[in-house]
Each structure stands twice: as C-alpha cells, then as structure tokens.
C-alpha positions as CSV (number, residue, x, y, z in Angstrom):
1,R,0.0,0.0,0.0
2,T,2.9,2.4,0.7
3,A,4.2,1.7,-2.7
4,R,0.9,2.8,-4.3
5,L,0.9,5.9,-2.0
6,I,4.4,6.8,-3.2
7,S,3.4,6.1,-6.8
8,W,0.5,8.5,-6.4
9,C,2.9,11.1,-5.0
10,K,5.2,10.7,-8.0
11,T,2.2,11.1,-10.3
12,Y,1.0,14.2,-8.5
13,P,4.1,15.9,-7.1
14,D,2.6,19.4,-6.5
15,T,-0.4,17.9,-4.6
16,C,2.0,15.7,-2.7
17,I,4.0,18.8,-1.6
18,K,0.7,20.3,-0.4
19,L,-0.1,17.2,1.7
20,F,3.4,17.0,3.2
21,S,3.6,20.7,3.9
22,D,2.3,22.3,7.1
23,S,3.1,25.9,6.4
24,H,4.8,28.6,4.3
25,Q,7.8,28.6,6.7
26,E,8.2,24.8,6.2
27,A,8.3,25.3,2.4
28,V,10.9,28.1,2.8
29,N,13.0,25.9,5.2
30,E,12.9,22.9,2.8
31,G,13.6,25.0,-0.3
32,W,10.3,24.2,-1.9
33,Q,8.0,26.6,-3.8
34,R,5.0,27.2,-1.7
35,Q,2.0,25.4,-3.0
36,Q,-1.4,27.1,-2.4
37,M,-4.2,24.8,-1.4
38,S,-6.9,25.2,-4.0
39,T,-8.8,22.2,-2.6
40,Q,-9.1,21.1,1.0
41,K,-6.6,18.5,2.1
42,E,-9.4,16.1,2.9
43,V,-10.3,15.9,-0.8
44,Y,-6.6,15.1,-1.7
45,F,-6.4,12.5,1.0
46,Q,-9.6,10.9,-0.3
47,Q,-8.0,10.8,-3.8
48,V,-4.9,9.1,-2.3
49,A,-7.1,6.6,-0.5
50,D,-8.9,5.9,-3.8
51,A,-5.6,5.3,-5.6
52,V,-4.4,3.0,-2.8
53,F,-7.5,1.0,-1.8
54,T,-9.4,0.5,-5.0
55,H,-6.5,-1.7,-6.3
56,D,-5.8,-3.4,-3.0
57,H,-4.7,-7.1,-3.2
58,D,-7.3,-8.0,-0.6
59,P,-10.8,-8.2,-2.1
60,R,-12.3,-7.5,1.4
61,I,-10.4,-4.2,1.6
62,R,-11.6,-3.2,-1.8
63,Q,-15.2,-4.0,-0.9
64,L,-15.0,-2.1,2.4
65,Y,-13.4,0.8,0.6
66,A,-16.2,0.8,-1.9
67,Q,-18.8,0.9,0.9
68,Y,-17.1,3.3,3.3
69,P,-14.5,5.3,1.4
70,S,-14.3,8.1,4.0
71,V,-13.2,5.7,6.7
72,F,-10.0,5.1,4.8
73,V,-8.8,8.7,4.9
74,K,-7.6,8.5,8.5
75,P,-5.1,5.7,7.8
76,I,-3.8,7.6,4.7
77,K,-3.3,10.7,6.9
78,S,-1.4,8.7,9.5
79,R,0.8,7.2,6.9
80,F,1.6,10.6,5.4
81,Q,2.5,11.9,8.9
82,S,4.7,8.9,9.5
83,L,6.5,9.3,6.1
84,R,6.8,13.1,6.6
85,K,8.5,12.5,10.0
86,K,10.9,9.9,8.5
87,Y,11.6,12.3,5.6
88,N,12.3,15.2,8.0
89,N,14.6,13.1,10.2
90,A,16.5,11.9,7.1
91,N,16.9,15.5,5.9
92,K,18.2,16.6,9.3
93,T,20.8,13.8,9.2
94,L,21.8,14.6,5.7
95,G,22.0,18.3,6.6
96,S,24.2,17.6,9.6
97,T,26.6,15.5,7.4
98,G,27.0,18.2,4.8
99,A,25.6,16.0,2.1
100,G,25.6,17.7,-1.2
101,L,28.0,20.4,-0.2
102,T,31.5,20.8,-1.6
103,A,34.5,21.1,0.7
104,I,34.7,24.8,-0.1
105,E,31.0,25.3,0.8
106,L,31.6,23.3,4.0
107,R,34.6,25.6,4.9
108,E,32.4,28.7,4.4
109,R,29.9,27.5,6.9
110,P,31.1,27.8,10.5
111,D,28.6,25.2,11.7
112,M,30.0,22.6,9.2
113,K,33.7,23.2,9.3
114,G,34.2,20.4,11.7
115,L,33.0,17.8,9.2
116,L,36.2,18.3,7.2
117,G,38.3,16.9,10.0
C-alpha cells in the first residue's frame, strides 16, 4: 500500500507537496516553492485513498473501501504523517553530514567546518 501511495505522489508531485507541507515557513526551510491549497486537504487525502485502496490485493479491503471510502482517509493521513516524520529526520541527518556540499562550501559554513576533520 505504501508503494501505491508513493506512486501516487510521484504522479501528482505538486499535490504531494501540499499534503506533506504544514506551512509557508516549512516550504521556505525545505527550499520548496509554496503550493497554495486550491482544494481542501481532505479531498486530496480521499484521492490518495482511492488510488491506494481501489486496487488493494485483498478483495475484502476493496469491498470495504467501496462501501465506506471516508473511513480510509484517516489511515492515509497517518501514513503521510509517518512518512513526513521519516523524511524530515533523514533531511536533518543529511544536513548535519553536509551531504551535497563541496569542501569549499563546508569551509564557508562555520557550523559545518568540523565535518572536514
């Protein structure tokens, strides 16, 4: 199911950013362009649930989703929160290791000089 969620995010990257983002400040901190919400997040989460659960390998899940689609939004939200937390933690780790910066760029940043040894 997570694979289908990620596939949906790759298909709709702008909407995915909207779902992962909490605020304008978060977008600035992460280096994203801020995405304005043109539709409520609930509608987007329902679209994700549809993409994930209408093709579930378990026919009982597909049937339950067809009968009660709104019930499946909460697990999708929870999974997004979990993935966002993992993503943010990974970014903090990468940032603290200087990943993606050249040696010159590391020397120019006082908080990262120590990474060069």
